[in-house]
Backbone as JSON, one array per atom type, in Angstrom:
{
  "sequence": "XXXXXXXXXXXXXXXXXXXXXXXXXXXXXXXXXXXXXXXXXXXXXXXXXXXXXXXXXXXXXXXXXXXXXXXXXXXXXXXXXXXXXXXXXXXXXXXXXXXXXXXXXXXXXXXXXXXXXXXXXXXXXXXXXXXXXXXXXXXXXXXXXXXXXXXXXXXXXXXXXXXXXXXXXXXXXXXXXXXXXXXXXXXXXXXXXXXXXXXXXXXXXXXXXXXXXXXXXXXXXXXXXXXXXXXXXXXXXXXXXXXXXXXXXXXXXXXXXXX",
  "N": [[11.13, -25.75, 11.42], [8.03, -26.81, 13.57], [8.34, -26.16, 17.12], [6.52, -26.02, 19.67], [3.44, -25.58, 20.5], [1.31, -22.51, 21.2], [-2.06, -21.54, 22.45], [-2.91, -19.09, 23.97], [-5.13, -17.09, 26.07], [-5.93, -14.64, 26.83], [-5.2, -11.02, 25.66], [-2.64, -10.21, 27.17], [-1.42, -12.47, 27.39], [-1.02, -13.97, 25.38], [0.58, -11.48, 24.31], [3.37, -12.22, 25.97], [3.87, -14.15, 25.82], [4.86, -13.84, 22.78], [7.13, -12.9, 23.1], [9.39, -14.37, 23.28], [11.88, -15.44, 21.8], [12.02, -17.01, 18.52], [9.48, -16.72, 18.46], [6.0, -17.18, 17.09], [3.4, -15.23, 15.66], [0.41, -17.02, 14.98], [-2.05, -16.76, 12.52], [-4.1, -17.85, 10.3], [-2.78, -19.32, 8.88], [-1.13, -19.91, 6.78], [1.42, -19.42, 5.74], [2.76, -20.12, 7.71], [2.22, -22.83, 7.23], [3.96, -23.88, 5.34], [7.36, -25.17, 4.98], [10.25, -25.21, 7.05], [13.57, -24.46, 7.73], [14.55, -23.34, 10.26], [13.76, -23.37, 13.92], [10.58, -22.76, 15.45], [8.36, -21.0, 17.58], [4.84, -21.81, 17.48], [2.12, -18.68, 18.21], [-1.29, -19.07, 18.78], [-3.91, -17.5, 17.75], [-6.18, -17.15, 17.76], [-8.3, -17.34, 19.72], [-8.54, -14.99, 20.67], [-10.69, -13.17, 19.73], [-10.41, -11.44, 17.75], [-11.86, -11.48, 15.61], [-13.58, -9.36, 13.74], [-15.42, -7.95, 11.58], [-16.98, -4.9, 11.05], [-19.09, -2.16, 10.14], [-18.34, 1.55, 11.28], [-19.77, 4.56, 12.24], [-17.99, 6.41, 9.65], [-16.37, 4.82, 9.22], [-14.66, 1.52, 8.4], [-14.13, -1.04, 10.1], [-11.25, -3.84, 10.93], [-10.74, -6.8, 12.06], [-7.81, -8.44, 13.1], [-7.4, -11.77, 12.8], [-9.41, -11.72, 11.44], [-10.72, -13.59, 8.34], [-10.24, -13.46, 4.9], [-12.15, -14.59, 2.86], [-14.33, -14.36, 4.82], [-14.57, -11.11, 4.77], [-15.04, -11.09, 2.04], [-17.49, -11.56, 2.09], [-19.11, -9.79, 3.5], [-21.56, -7.02, 4.34], [-20.02, -4.8, 5.2], [-17.83, -4.43, 3.7], [-16.99, -2.81, 0.23], [-18.07, -3.38, -2.92], [-15.69, -3.16, -5.09], [-13.15, -3.16, -2.91], [-13.85, -6.44, -2.74], [-13.35, -7.57, -5.52], [-10.8, -7.05, -5.49], [-9.64, -8.39, -3.39], [-10.47, -11.64, -3.97], [-8.26, -11.68, -5.97], [-6.48, -11.66, -4.39], [-6.31, -14.51, -2.84], [-6.64, -17.72, -3.82], [-9.95, -19.7, -3.28], [-9.83, -21.44, -1.23], [-7.68, -20.66, 0.4], [-8.46, -18.29, 0.8], [-10.29, -19.08, 2.9], [-8.52, -19.16, 5.35], [-6.15, -17.67, 5.33], [-5.83, -14.6, 6.79], [-6.11, -11.22, 7.6], [-4.47, -9.88, 9.38], [-2.03, -11.83, 8.92], [-1.77, -11.76, 5.93], [-1.49, -8.96, 5.43], [1.08, -8.61, 7.15], [3.07, -9.97, 5.27], [2.69, -9.78, 2.47], [3.69, -8.31, -0.6], [4.47, -6.67, -3.42], [2.54, -7.21, -4.9], [0.15, -7.82, -4.47], [-3.13, -6.98, -4.36], [-4.8, -6.34, -2.21], [-3.57, -5.14, -0.73], [-2.86, -2.93, -1.76], [-5.34, -1.63, -2.55], [-5.91, -0.57, 0.33], [-3.98, 0.9, 1.06], [-4.38, 2.92, -0.69], [-6.67, 4.01, 0.55], [-5.65, 5.12, 2.64], [-5.08, 3.36, 5.52], [-4.95, 2.71, 8.73], [-3.14, 1.14, 10.81], [-3.44, -0.99, 13.57], [-0.86, -2.01, 15.91], [1.07, -3.9, 17.98], [3.81, -2.86, 19.05], [6.9, -4.89, 19.98], [9.63, -5.89, 21.84], [13.4, -6.22, 20.59], [13.99, -10.12, 19.57], [11.21, -11.05, 19.82], [9.0, -12.56, 18.11], [10.64, -13.89, 15.76], [12.42, -12.2, 15.31], [15.4, -10.17, 14.96], [15.81, -7.75, 15.46], [14.47, -4.23, 15.97], [11.81, -2.43, 14.69], [9.87, 0.18, 14.75], [9.3, 2.49, 14.2], [7.56, 5.56, 13.76], [5.15, 5.39, 15.62], [1.78, 6.25, 17.09], [0.14, 5.5, 20.11], [-0.14, 3.04, 19.35], [-0.62, 3.3, 17.01], [-0.3, 2.95, 13.3], [0.1, 4.7, 10.17], [-0.43, 2.49, 6.57], [1.12, 3.39, 4.73], [3.67, 3.63, 6.02], [3.92, 1.63, 7.2], [4.18, -0.28, 5.65], [7.15, 0.17, 4.59], [8.14, 0.33, 6.38], [7.91, -2.08, 7.85], [7.51, -3.16, 10.81], [8.43, -4.6, 13.68], [6.2, -6.59, 15.06], [2.78, -6.81, 16.71], [0.08, -7.3, 14.71], [-3.29, -6.45, 15.38], [-5.58, -5.24, 14.52], [-7.46, -3.05, 11.9], [-8.0, -0.09, 10.1], [-10.18, 1.65, 7.92], [-11.37, 4.45, 5.84], [-14.81, 4.64, 4.84], [-15.18, 6.08, 1.98], [-15.62, 6.62, -1.21], [-14.18, 4.89, -3.68], [-12.46, 3.44, -6.26], [-11.49, 0.71, -8.05], [-9.45, -1.52, -10.0], [-7.85, -3.79, -13.07], [-5.37, -5.27, -14.51], [-4.48, -8.64, -15.54], [-3.18, -11.74, -16.04], [-4.59, -14.23, -16.34], [-7.97, -14.42, -15.4], [-7.97, -15.72, -12.68], [-5.53, -15.14, -12.04], [-2.98, -12.94, -10.2], [-2.79, -9.39, -10.35], [-0.37, -8.24, -13.15], [-0.84, -5.49, -13.35], [-2.28, -3.3, -11.29], [-4.05, -0.77, -10.08], [-5.79, 1.14, -7.45], [-8.43, 3.6, -6.77], [-9.11, 6.14, -4.21], [-11.41, 8.6, -3.6], [-12.36, 11.61, -1.54], [-14.63, 13.63, 0.07], [-13.92, 15.88, 0.17], [-12.37, 16.06, -1.84], [-9.95, 15.75, -2.07], [-7.72, 12.99, -3.27], [-6.45, 9.83, -3.66], [-4.01, 7.84, -5.07], [-2.95, 4.78, -5.66], [-0.93, 1.44, -6.94], [-0.02, -1.16, -7.79], [1.15, -4.44, -8.62], [4.08, -5.21, -8.82], [6.76, -5.09, -7.44], [8.18, -4.48, -3.92], [6.33, -3.25, -2.23], [3.71, -2.13, -2.6], [2.61, 1.08, -4.52], [2.57, 4.44, -4.14], [1.09, 6.72, -5.64], [-0.09, 8.67, -6.16], [-1.36, 11.4, -3.86], [-3.58, 14.07, -3.04], [-5.12, 17.45, -3.3], [-6.77, 17.97, -5.11], [-8.13, 16.01, -8.21], [-6.06, 16.5, -10.65], [-3.62, 15.47, -12.34], [-3.9, 12.76, -12.27], [-3.04, 10.97, -14.87], [-0.22, 11.17, -15.23], [0.67, 10.75, -12.8], [0.58, 8.09, -12.63], [2.13, 6.76, -14.88], [4.38, 7.72, -14.48], [5.2, 6.66, -11.2], [5.41, 3.79, -12.72], [7.53, 3.62, -13.86], [10.23, 1.86, -14.79], [9.59, -0.53, -13.55], [10.13, -3.17, -14.64], [9.57, -6.98, -14.47], [10.06, -10.24, -13.84], [7.18, -10.49, -14.8], [6.03, -9.05, -16.09], [6.85, -6.01, -18.36], [8.53, -2.9, -17.57], [7.54, -0.62, -19.58], [5.22, -1.31, -20.52], [3.76, -1.59, -18.52], [4.17, 1.44, -17.28], [1.62, 2.3, -19.89], [-0.37, 0.67, -19.25], [-0.97, 1.51, -16.75], [-1.75, 4.06, -16.25], [-3.97, 4.29, -18.16], [-5.53, 2.26, -16.79], [-5.68, 3.67, -14.13], [-7.3, 6.16, -15.17], [-9.93, 5.31, -15.38], [-10.47, 4.36, -12.9], [-11.12, 6.81, -11.89], [-12.75, 8.16, -13.68], [-14.73, 6.35, -13.1], [-15.71, 6.88, -10.83], [-17.54, 10.04, -11.05]],
  "CA": [[10.35, -26.67, 12.01], [7.01, -25.74, 14.78], [8.93, -26.75, 17.92], [5.31, -25.77, 20.34], [2.3, -24.5, 20.05], [0.34, -22.21, 22.16], [-2.87, -20.6, 22.21], [-3.47, -17.9, 24.6], [-7.0, -16.61, 26.19], [-5.92, -12.9, 26.71], [-3.88, -10.67, 24.87], [-1.49, -10.41, 27.72], [-0.78, -13.94, 27.74], [0.01, -13.71, 24.03], [1.87, -11.26, 23.94], [4.16, -12.96, 26.94], [4.68, -15.44, 24.73], [5.44, -13.67, 21.49], [8.45, -11.79, 23.38], [9.82, -15.49, 23.99], [12.85, -15.73, 21.34], [11.41, -17.32, 18.18], [7.43, -16.85, 18.92], [5.7, -16.25, 15.47], [1.64, -15.41, 15.94], [-0.44, -17.95, 13.91], [-3.51, -16.44, 12.13], [-4.54, -18.92, 8.9], [-1.82, -20.25, 8.97], [-1.34, -20.09, 5.71], [2.69, -19.1, 5.53], [3.16, -21.2, 8.88], [2.5, -24.34, 6.73], [5.29, -23.93, 4.74], [8.75, -26.14, 4.72], [11.2, -24.53, 7.61], [14.31, -25.28, 9.05], [14.49, -23.01, 11.8], [12.65, -24.22, 15.24], [9.92, -21.79, 16.06], [7.02, -21.82, 18.3], [3.61, -20.45, 17.26], [1.2, -18.44, 19.29], [-2.48, -19.38, 18.19], [-4.64, -16.31, 17.78], [-8.16, -17.49, 17.25], [-9.31, -17.45, 20.84], [-8.38, -13.67, 20.94], [-11.89, -12.48, 19.39], [-9.99, -10.48, 16.32], [-12.23, -11.09, 13.91], [-14.52, -9.31, 13.91], [-15.94, -6.84, 10.55], [-18.23, -4.2, 11.11], [-18.78, -0.18, 9.84], [-19.34, 2.48, 12.6], [-19.43, 5.59, 11.31], [-18.2, 6.21, 8.21], [-15.22, 4.01, 9.17], [-14.72, 0.25, 8.45], [-12.82, -1.73, 10.77], [-11.51, -4.9, 10.44], [-10.16, -7.63, 13.24], [-6.56, -8.85, 12.79], [-7.34, -12.61, 12.78], [-10.57, -12.12, 10.49], [-10.11, -14.23, 7.09], [-10.29, -12.25, 3.65], [-13.48, -15.06, 2.86], [-15.0, -13.0, 5.39], [-14.32, -9.64, 4.37], [-15.86, -10.44, 1.09], [-19.1, -11.98, 2.51], [-19.46, -8.52, 4.76], [-21.72, -6.32, 3.78], [-19.23, -3.38, 5.61], [-16.89, -4.11, 2.33], [-17.61, -2.37, -0.84], [-17.6, -4.52, -3.98], [-14.3, -2.95, -5.5], [-12.68, -4.62, -2.18], [-14.42, -8.04, -2.78], [-12.72, -8.0, -6.58], [-9.32, -7.26, -5.08], [-9.5, -9.94, -2.38], [-10.47, -12.53, -4.99], [-7.23, -12.02, -6.66], [-5.27, -11.98, -3.53], [-5.68, -15.83, -3.31], [-8.03, -18.83, -3.98], [-10.98, -19.8, -2.16], [-9.34, -22.56, -0.15], [-6.64, -19.72, 1.2], [-8.91, -16.79, 1.69], [-10.87, -19.16, 3.88], [-7.83, -19.78, 6.49], [-5.83, -16.07, 5.32], [-6.12, -13.47, 7.44], [-5.64, -9.79, 7.5], [-2.94, -9.38, 9.57], [-1.12, -12.62, 7.91], [-1.59, -11.0, 4.23], [-0.41, -7.91, 5.29], [2.39, -9.15, 7.27], [3.62, -11.02, 4.72], [2.57, -8.83, 1.53], [4.67, -7.6, -1.58], [3.66, -5.02, -4.42], [1.77, -8.03, -6.26], [-1.0, -8.0, -3.18], [-4.42, -5.9, -4.45], [-5.8, -6.05, -0.9], [-2.67, -4.6, -0.02], [-3.35, -1.71, -3.34], [-6.17, -1.03, -1.74], [-5.7, -0.42, 1.83], [-2.91, 1.9, 0.73], [-4.99, 3.97, -1.72], [-7.56, 4.27, 1.24], [-4.57, 5.34, 3.68], [-5.85, 2.95, 5.75], [-4.74, 2.67, 9.26], [-3.16, -0.68, 11.28], [-3.42, -1.41, 15.17], [0.14, -2.83, 15.81], [1.38, -3.64, 19.43], [5.31, -3.57, 19.18], [7.35, -6.16, 20.1], [10.96, -5.96, 21.4], [14.19, -7.3, 19.92], [13.72, -11.42, 19.78], [9.72, -11.51, 19.31], [8.36, -12.99, 16.33], [11.6, -14.05, 15.12], [13.23, -11.24, 14.84], [16.79, -9.54, 15.48], [15.7, -6.2, 15.27], [13.32, -3.73, 16.29], [11.66, -1.28, 13.43], [8.79, 0.77, 15.45], [8.58, 3.91, 13.34], [6.18, 6.39, 14.39], [3.43, 4.76, 16.12], [0.52, 6.41, 18.18], [-1.07, 5.03, 20.74], [-0.01, 1.8, 18.76], [-1.46, 2.75, 15.31], [0.49, 2.97, 12.08], [-0.52, 4.73, 8.5], [0.07, 1.63, 6.1], [2.21, 3.64, 3.92], [4.59, 3.57, 6.92], [4.16, -0.03, 7.57], [4.68, -1.0, 4.24], [8.28, 0.36, 4.09], [9.39, -0.09, 7.61], [7.54, -3.46, 8.23], [7.71, -2.74, 11.85], [8.4, -5.82, 14.3], [4.71, -5.94, 16.0], [1.45, -7.64, 16.2], [-1.13, -6.16, 14.42], [-4.36, -6.6, 16.02], [-6.56, -4.4, 13.33], [-7.1, -2.16, 10.95], [-9.32, 0.52, 10.01], [-10.39, 2.81, 6.76], [-12.64, 5.02, 5.99], [-15.82, 4.32, 3.63], [-14.93, 6.44, 0.92], [-15.65, 6.31, -2.39], [-13.33, 4.02, -4.12], [-12.53, 1.94, -7.18], [-10.29, -0.88, -7.91], [-8.91, -1.8, -11.86], [-6.47, -4.51, -12.77], [-4.95, -6.56, -15.64], [-4.14, -10.33, -15.06], [-3.27, -13.01, -17.67], [-6.01, -15.07, -16.08], [-9.18, -14.02, -14.19], [-7.87, -15.73, -11.29], [-4.03, -14.67, -11.22], [-3.09, -11.56, -9.27], [-2.85, -8.44, -11.34], [0.36, -7.64, -13.97], [-0.72, -4.01, -12.65], [-3.7, -2.58, -11.03], [-4.51, 0.62, -9.68], [-6.78, 1.68, -6.67], [-8.34, 5.0, -6.05], [-10.13, 6.6, -3.53], [-11.82, 10.25, -3.4], [-13.04, 11.97, -0.33], [-16.24, 14.45, 0.13], [-13.09, 17.44, 0.12], [-11.46, 16.58, -3.0], [-8.29, 15.0, -2.03], [-7.49, 12.18, -4.58], [-5.29, 9.13, -3.44], [-4.05, 6.7, -6.4], [-1.74, 3.76, -5.44], [-0.8, 1.06, -7.54], [0.04, -2.52, -7.09], [1.62, -5.8, -9.51], [5.06, -5.43, -8.73], [8.19, -4.85, -6.74], [8.59, -4.97, -2.56], [5.38, -3.27, -1.69], [2.33, -1.07, -3.81], [3.12, 2.33, -4.86], [1.38, 5.67, -3.74], [1.22, 7.58, -7.01], [-1.15, 10.25, -5.76], [-2.18, 11.99, -2.41], [-3.44, 15.35, -3.33], [-6.32, 18.12, -2.61], [-7.37, 17.97, -6.2], [-7.45, 14.85, -9.02], [-4.97, 16.68, -11.51], [-2.5, 15.02, -12.76], [-3.44, 11.52, -12.34], [-2.35, 10.3, -15.72], [1.11, 11.36, -15.39], [1.18, 10.28, -11.59], [0.53, 6.53, -12.63], [3.19, 6.92, -14.99], [6.17, 7.93, -13.38], [5.0, 5.35, -10.44], [5.81, 2.52, -12.67], [9.11, 3.72, -14.34], [11.41, 1.0, -14.0], [8.92, -1.61, -12.24], [10.05, -4.64, -14.84], [10.22, -7.82, -13.39], [9.88, -11.83, -14.83], [6.17, -10.84, -14.96], [5.93, -7.76, -17.22], [8.01, -4.93, -18.8], [8.19, -1.25, -17.48], [6.53, 0.1, -20.77], [3.68, -1.93, -20.75], [2.93, -0.97, -17.0], [3.42, 2.85, -17.85], [1.09, 2.6, -20.22], [-1.39, 0.14, -18.95], [-1.5, 2.14, -14.97], [-2.43, 5.23, -16.89], [-5.45, 3.57, -18.52], [-6.17, 1.72, -15.57], [-6.47, 5.21, -13.24], [-8.2, 6.48, -15.15], [-10.87, 4.16, -15.21], [-10.86, 4.66, -11.66], [-11.47, 8.14, -11.9], [-13.99, 8.02, -14.25], [-16.19, 5.67, -12.8], [-16.61, 7.63, -9.78], [-17.84, 10.91, -11.42]],
  "C": [[9.55, -26.23, 13.48], [7.68, -26.89, 15.88], [7.6, -26.89, 19.29], [4.63, -24.92, 19.91], [1.3, -24.38, 21.1], [-0.97, -21.4, 21.46], [-3.62, -20.28, 23.68], [-5.08, -17.65, 24.99], [-6.9, -15.2, 26.41], [-4.59, -12.25, 25.85], [-2.43, -10.13, 25.52], [-1.08, -11.84, 27.62], [-0.48, -14.4, 26.13], [0.82, -13.1, 23.69], [3.81, -11.58, 24.85], [4.82, -13.55, 26.18], [5.74, -15.38, 23.86], [7.12, -12.81, 21.48], [9.23, -12.81, 23.49], [10.63, -15.26, 22.26], [11.89, -16.74, 20.0], [9.68, -17.5, 18.04], [7.07, -16.29, 17.56], [4.17, -16.27, 16.03], [1.41, -16.15, 14.52], [-1.86, -17.16, 14.13], [-4.31, -17.49, 11.37], [-4.02, -19.98, 8.98], [-1.09, -21.01, 7.9], [0.09, -20.09, 4.86], [3.39, -20.13, 6.96], [3.16, -22.84, 8.08], [3.95, -25.48, 6.23], [6.48, -24.36, 5.31], [9.1, -25.12, 5.65], [11.75, -25.12, 7.74], [14.38, -24.6, 10.14], [13.82, -23.52, 12.86], [11.88, -22.83, 15.57], [8.88, -22.79, 16.83], [6.18, -20.94, 17.96], [2.34, -20.36, 18.03], [-0.35, -18.05, 18.67], [-3.31, -18.06, 18.74], [-6.26, -16.22, 17.89], [-8.94, -16.98, 18.63], [-9.56, -15.96, 21.71], [-9.49, -12.42, 20.49], [-11.39, -10.93, 18.9], [-10.75, -10.46, 15.59], [-13.16, -10.45, 13.51], [-14.7, -8.19, 12.58], [-16.87, -6.27, 10.54], [-17.28, -2.33, 10.81], [-18.92, 0.48, 10.72], [-18.34, 3.74, 11.89], [-19.02, 5.75, 10.06], [-16.42, 5.45, 8.04], [-15.48, 2.56, 9.15], [-14.08, -0.61, 9.61], [-12.93, -3.31, 11.07], [-10.52, -5.78, 11.65], [-8.86, -8.26, 12.4], [-6.91, -10.27, 12.09], [-8.9, -12.89, 11.53], [-9.88, -12.06, 8.74], [-10.8, -13.56, 5.56], [-11.57, -12.86, 3.14], [-14.22, -13.7, 3.66], [-15.12, -11.87, 5.26], [-15.5, -9.64, 2.94], [-17.31, -10.47, 1.19], [-19.73, -10.87, 3.54], [-20.45, -7.52, 3.98], [-21.04, -4.64, 3.92], [-18.61, -2.85, 4.22], [-17.37, -3.93, 0.77], [-17.02, -3.6, -2.1], [-16.09, -4.05, -4.4], [-13.38, -3.67, -5.19], [-12.63, -5.93, -2.36], [-13.5, -8.49, -4.16], [-11.03, -7.68, -6.41], [-8.99, -8.67, -4.4], [-10.1, -11.17, -3.5], [-9.55, -12.91, -5.32], [-6.6, -11.99, -5.8], [-4.83, -13.26, -3.37], [-6.78, -16.5, -3.39], [-8.64, -18.88, -2.93], [-10.44, -20.67, -0.59], [-8.56, -21.49, 0.67], [-7.13, -18.75, 1.49], [-9.78, -17.28, 2.84], [-10.21, -19.47, 5.36], [-7.17, -18.13, 6.77], [-6.65, -15.52, 6.06], [-5.52, -12.4, 7.26], [-4.6, -9.57, 7.65], [-1.56, -10.41, 9.2], [-0.92, -11.71, 6.68], [-1.07, -10.09, 4.46], [1.19, -8.07, 5.66], [3.25, -9.12, 6.59], [3.88, -10.67, 2.91], [3.78, -8.89, 0.81], [4.08, -6.95, -2.2], [2.88, -5.8, -4.9], [0.49, -8.19, -5.29], [-2.08, -6.63, -3.83], [-4.78, -5.5, -3.63], [-4.8, -4.88, -0.13], [-2.51, -3.01, -0.7], [-4.4, -1.07, -2.52], [-6.59, -0.49, -0.37], [-4.73, 1.37, 2.07], [-3.44, 3.09, 0.17], [-6.04, 4.81, -0.63], [-6.86, 4.58, 2.55], [-5.05, 4.57, 5.22], [-4.72, 2.99, 7.45], [-4.65, 1.39, 10.3], [-3.06, -0.19, 12.89], [-2.47, -2.12, 15.32], [0.27, -2.67, 17.53], [3.07, -3.92, 19.17], [5.92, -4.17, 20.41], [8.9, -5.9, 20.28], [11.67, -6.99, 20.93], [13.72, -9.02, 20.0], [12.22, -11.55, 19.42], [9.76, -11.57, 18.11], [9.51, -13.53, 15.73], [12.59, -13.57, 15.27], [14.76, -10.9, 15.6], [16.77, -8.31, 15.92], [14.66, -5.57, 15.81], [13.39, -2.51, 15.57], [10.42, -1.16, 14.22], [8.39, 1.68, 14.47], [7.97, 4.96, 14.32], [5.1, 5.84, 14.75], [2.83, 5.78, 16.95], [0.2, 5.89, 18.32], [-1.49, 3.6, 19.7], [-0.65, 1.81, 17.76], [-0.33, 3.1, 14.34], [-0.22, 3.52, 11.04], [0.24, 3.65, 8.0], [0.98, 1.9, 5.12], [3.65, 3.43, 4.52], [4.96, 2.2, 6.76], [4.83, -0.32, 6.62], [6.03, -0.99, 3.62], [9.0, 0.02, 5.32], [9.39, -1.83, 7.84], [8.16, -3.77, 9.8], [7.54, -4.4, 12.8], [7.19, -5.59, 15.51], [3.68, -7.16, 16.01], [0.49, -6.85, 16.27], [-2.38, -7.14, 14.99], [-5.54, -6.18, 15.22], [-6.34, -3.74, 12.27], [-8.52, -1.13, 10.86], [-9.16, 1.62, 8.51], [-11.44, 3.04, 6.46], [-13.93, 4.68, 4.91], [-16.01, 5.17, 2.47], [-15.32, 6.1, -0.01], [-14.31, 5.7, -2.93], [-13.46, 3.02, -5.66], [-11.32, 1.16, -7.13], [-10.47, -1.4, -9.91], [-7.76, -2.56, -12.05], [-6.96, -5.14, -14.26], [-3.84, -7.69, -14.82], [-3.77, -11.01, -16.72], [-4.37, -14.07, -17.81], [-7.0, -14.83, -15.1], [-8.82, -14.47, -12.69], [-6.14, -15.58, -10.73], [-3.88, -13.38, -10.6], [-2.35, -10.75, -10.52], [-1.16, -8.03, -11.94], [0.6, -5.71, -13.16], [-2.17, -3.7, -12.59], [-3.76, -1.53, -10.27], [-6.31, 0.7, -8.5], [-6.72, 3.37, -6.47], [-9.38, 5.61, -5.18], [-9.7, 8.38, -3.2], [-12.67, 10.68, -2.27], [-13.77, 13.01, -0.92], [-15.72, 16.02, -0.13], [-12.49, 17.79, -1.32], [-10.64, 15.58, -2.94], [-8.54, 13.15, -2.76], [-6.49, 11.02, -4.05], [-5.09, 7.85, -4.4], [-2.71, 5.88, -5.66], [-2.49, 2.34, -6.66], [-0.21, 0.05, -7.27], [0.94, -3.64, -8.65], [2.63, -5.91, -9.63], [6.02, -4.5, -7.81], [7.65, -5.06, -5.6], [6.77, -4.83, -2.2], [4.71, -2.26, -2.28], [3.04, 0.07, -3.59], [2.23, 3.11, -4.33], [1.96, 6.35, -4.74], [0.69, 8.65, -6.75], [-1.23, 10.36, -4.62], [-2.59, 13.57, -2.65], [-4.63, 16.0, -3.25], [-7.0, 18.31, -3.47], [-6.75, 16.59, -7.03], [-6.99, 15.41, -10.3], [-4.2, 15.81, -11.0], [-2.35, 13.45, -12.4], [-3.15, 10.45, -13.05], [-0.98, 9.85, -15.77], [2.0, 10.69, -14.06], [1.25, 8.8, -11.89], [1.43, 6.27, -13.72], [4.31, 6.79, -14.71], [5.79, 7.15, -12.3], [5.71, 3.72, -10.92], [7.04, 1.95, -13.67], [10.23, 2.7, -13.95], [10.67, -0.18, -13.72], [8.8, -2.81, -13.63], [10.84, -5.71, -13.89], [9.97, -9.08, -14.45], [8.16, -11.53, -15.43], [5.55, -9.86, -16.66], [7.17, -6.27, -17.18], [7.78, -3.68, -18.0], [7.36, -0.56, -18.33], [5.42, -0.07, -20.77], [3.05, -1.56, -19.21], [2.69, 0.21, -16.99], [2.58, 2.73, -18.36], [-0.28, 2.3, -19.79], [-1.83, 1.01, -17.29], [-1.96, 3.12, -15.53], [-3.72, 4.95, -17.4], [-6.17, 3.16, -16.81], [-6.41, 3.0, -14.16], [-7.05, 6.14, -13.76], [-9.25, 6.17, -15.51], [-11.32, 4.06, -13.82], [-11.19, 5.71, -11.7], [-12.47, 7.97, -12.53], [-15.0, 7.34, -13.72], [-17.01, 6.21, -11.54], [-17.24, 9.25, -10.12], [-18.81, 10.51, -11.65]]
}
């Protein structure tokens, strides 16, 4: 139950409010709109100018309160990532759901998080002490100047306020299989390749978080890496054997599309 609503005008004001026990940041409100028993206070972030989507040099910079639909409509976002965003949520939710909220609540079925993991995105996050954002524990991980790599973030799920993220504008491909064109994937593959030859493969569609299957200086071994990452990935949506076979096919499609 929401007991108080705040709309701070400055980041300092927002952080002060978020250090209150039971306070939760409000971006698009897609998760907070669900019924809940606990008493919470919401801190609306929309007045903090965190909704930019820009390309700066070789990087793409996203503000935490930019919406998923805003990303789709931006020239800074590659078409392969737009495909993943369309699978992330239907149009009505994309119009309100934010980058920060999606990352804070995602699981392994998230196509967008899978893409960001393949791109080795960097998250800007301000850690909060115990008691903030409705939490009883503090897990900050290895943050450097308020930054954390997405792979570590997805494992630790640290308590803090996401203010934005960045990822390189490098070669990128995304492939997926789903039951219907609008469903989240049963299995998806995202692959990034740098001019140096570094190749990074992430798989999604199952588990608590997307899986990094490969990060190497050369693209050898993509097929076995994809297969190994899906062993044991059985749930109510699909079996591990199916995912092992399909992940290898999707990964090679991604690789071949970048040749």
